[in-house]
C-alpha positions, 0 to 999 in steps of 0.5 A, a space after each residue: 500500500 505504501 509503495 503504491 502511494 509512493 508511486 502515485 506521488 512520484 508520478 504526480 511530481 513527474 507530471 508537475 516537472 514536465 508541466 513546468 519544463 514545457 511552459 518554461 520552454 514556451 516562455 524561452 522560445 517566445 522570448 527568443 523568437 521575439 528578440 532574435 532580430 532586435 538590435 539591442 542598442 536601438 531597443 535600449 534607445 527606445 526604452 530610454 525615450 520613455 516618460 518614466 513618470 507615466 510608466 510609474 503611474 501605469 504600474 501604480 494604477 495596475 497595483 490599485 486594480 489588485 487592491 480593488 480585486 482584494 476588496 471584491 474577493 472579500 465581498 464574495 467570501 462574506 456569505 461563507 460567514 468566516 469573517 475574514 479581513 480585507 488584509 487577509 484576502 489581499 495577502 493571499 491574493 499577492 501570494 497567489 500572484 507571486 506563485 504564478 510567476 514561477 508555477 503557472 495557475 498554481 497561485 489560484 490554489 495557493 491563495 485559497 490555501 493561504 486564506 485557509 491558514 489565516 481565516 479558516 475558510 475551507 479551501 474548496 469553498 474559497 476556490 469556488 469563489 475564485 472559479 466564479 470570479 474567473 467566469 465573471 472576468 471572462 464575461 467582462 473580457 468578452 464585453 470589452 472585446 466586443 466593444 473594442 471590435 465595434 469601435 475599431 472595426 476598420 482596423 481589425 478588418 484591414 489587419 485580418 485581410 492584409 496580414 493574417 489571411 495572406 500568411 495563413 491561407 497557404 498553410 491552412 490549405 496545405 494542412 486541410 488537404 493532407 492531414 485530415 485523416 490524421 487530425 480525426 485520428 488524433 482527436 479520437 485518441 485524445 478523447 479516448 485518453 482523457 476518458 481512460 484517464 478520468 476513469 482511472 482517476 475516479 477509481 483512485 479517489 474515494 467517492 466521499 472525498 469527491 463529494 466533499 470537494 464538489 459540495 465545497 466548490 458549489 458553496 463557493 460558487 453560489 456565494 455570488 448569488 448570496 451577496 448583500 453588496 452586489 452594487 458594490 461588487 459591480 463597482 469594484 469590477 468596473 474599477 478593476 477594468 478601468 484601472 487595467 485600461 488606464 494602465 495600458 493607456 499610460 504606457 502608450 502615452 509614455 513612448 513617442 512612437 505610440 503617444 498618438 494612440 487614443 483611449 480606444 487603442 488603450 482598450 485594445 492593449 488591455 485585451 492583448 495583455 489579458 489574453 497574453 496572461 491567459 497563456 500559462 507561461 511563467 510570469 507571462 514572459 515571452 508570450 506577453 511580449 509576442 502577443 502585444 507586439 504582434 497586436 500593435 502591428 495593426 497600427 503599423 507599429 514595427 515589432 521592435 517598437 511593439 516589444 518596447 511597449 510590451 517590455 515597459 508594461 510587463 516589467 513595470 507591473 512585474 516589479 511591483 508584483 514581486 515587491 508587494 508579493 514578498 512583503 505579503 509573504 513577510 507579513 504572513 510569516 510574522 503573523 504565524 510567529 505571533 500566533 505561535 508565541 500566543 499559543 506558547 504563552 497560553 
């Protein structure tokens, strides 16, 4: 029995290592692909031309969005009845962000684990609120994307007709004419593999444990319908997205070659940045730079200059995320020490 458990743990560790190596490799490849033709001296001159007062204000605005997000999460957790403080939700959120820089998507679980240690909220229940939060943010992203598309319809259509279709049409035709059978076989194999894996997983996990996890998730997800401060929740949501938009808009204004772009173009940068963070690459390295630089070519901005925009936006946010994430980790450590001392005195 012990050997079986050991083998299962070893297999899980191996899968985690493969996961990390794959997405770390994706980041390295994306960074190499983006910067392989960039002349370092010219690139540094572009960065030197930036207005760093606006860059700093952009980073601060992005951090304010994080604070608002902590207040919003606290409202979502209130129906669970554990009386957690905003300070607890903020620290947990920052620990999650800090973890995502190294292990993509692990931060979502760790923020719930951290909150469990400080506020005793069951992990599965708080994770249910995180799932609900992500679904709600996805709906907001779809709304902003539709709005941006309608306001920039001419630019989008020109970009697709002039740059996307000419490059991809030959590839699509070649692929569709030669590998349709292989594609179908691959899909069947993947579906069969998933079914087999799910069946194996369900056999290994006790039914009662699955039931408890699902019940906790449902409790957490239902909290959005039990909130007494729905208006405040919606205001916080609007504030988060306004901060994200204004942060990107300030980055555009900070550089001479994008200063002519307006508020609607800032919405487009918001969408690019959000989509880039969706890719589970460590810290968004490489993928963020690639997607933002590619998207800005719609405005006839060369890739090298687009990389300057992406670098300023990404690295300025990253520095604050690391700084305040470490401060939150220090705060939690000090809190644990105080609790241990109190228990020892008792």
